[in-house]
C-alpha positions as CSV (number, residue, x, y, z in Angstrom):
1,M,8.3,-10.9,26.9
2,Q,8.7,-10.6,30.6
3,T,7.2,-13.2,32.9
4,E,7.0,-12.9,36.7
5,T,5.6,-15.1,39.4
6,V,3.8,-13.7,42.4
7,Q,3.2,-15.9,45.4
8,L,0.3,-15.3,47.6
9,K,1.0,-14.7,51.3
10,A,0.7,-17.7,53.5
11,N,-2.8,-16.8,54.9
12,A,-4.0,-15.0,51.8
13,E,-6.7,-16.6,49.6
14,F,-6.5,-13.9,46.9
15,I,-5.0,-10.5,45.9
16,E,-7.0,-7.8,44.3
17,L,-6.0,-6.8,40.7
18,M,-5.2,-3.2,41.5
19,K,-2.9,-4.3,44.4
20,L,-1.2,-6.8,42.2
21,L,-0.4,-4.3,39.5
22,K,1.2,-2.0,42.1
23,F,3.1,-4.8,43.8
24,A,4.5,-6.1,40.5
25,Q,5.3,-2.5,39.5
26,V,3.2,-2.6,36.4
27,A,1.4,0.5,37.7
28,Q,3.2,3.3,39.6
29,T,0.2,4.2,41.8
30,G,-3.3,3.0,42.5
31,G,-4.7,5.7,40.2
32,H,-2.4,4.4,37.4
33,A,-3.6,0.9,38.0
34,K,-7.2,2.1,37.8
35,I,-6.6,3.7,34.4
36,L,-4.9,0.7,33.0
37,I,-7.9,-1.5,34.0
38,E,-10.6,1.0,32.9
39,E,-9.0,1.3,29.5
40,G,-9.1,-2.4,28.9
41,L,-5.3,-2.9,28.9
42,I,-5.2,-5.7,31.5
43,S,-6.2,-9.3,30.8
44,V,-6.8,-12.0,33.3
45,N,-6.7,-15.6,32.0
46,N,-6.8,-14.3,28.4
47,E,-9.9,-12.1,28.9
48,V,-10.0,-8.3,29.2
49,E,-10.7,-7.4,32.9
50,Y,-12.5,-4.2,33.9
51,R,-13.1,-5.0,37.6
52,K,-10.5,-3.1,39.7
53,R,-11.0,-5.3,42.7
54,R,-11.1,-8.6,40.8
55,K,-9.9,-11.3,43.3
56,L,-6.9,-13.1,41.8
57,R,-6.2,-16.6,43.1
58,A,-3.6,-19.2,42.6
59,N,-3.1,-20.2,38.9
60,D,-4.6,-17.0,37.5
61,V,-2.5,-15.3,34.8
62,V,-2.5,-11.5,34.3
63,T,-1.1,-9.9,31.2
64,F,-0.3,-6.3,30.2
65,E,1.5,-5.6,26.9
66,D,4.6,-7.9,27.1
67,I,4.4,-8.6,30.8
68,T,2.9,-11.8,32.2
69,I,2.3,-12.4,35.9
70,K,1.4,-15.8,37.2
71,I,-0.2,-16.2,40.6
72,T,1.0,-19.1,42.7
73,A,-0.2,-20.5,46.1
74,A,1.9,-20.0,49.2
75,S,4.1,-23.0,49.9
């Protein structure tokens, strides 16, 4: 299992799910991220997420197969 931590930018309150998947290189493109979400392959806080623009905030956890991404607040 691979675990990553993504820190929000200093002035950012959230990051959208599609953007996170591209940033963390889970998805190769926005279209690829959209497909992963639409097919129910992405979970946020242990619940399948179908909203492409879901706003992820500090302490949210995103999972895809054996990849876990934890969102942290900017320090």
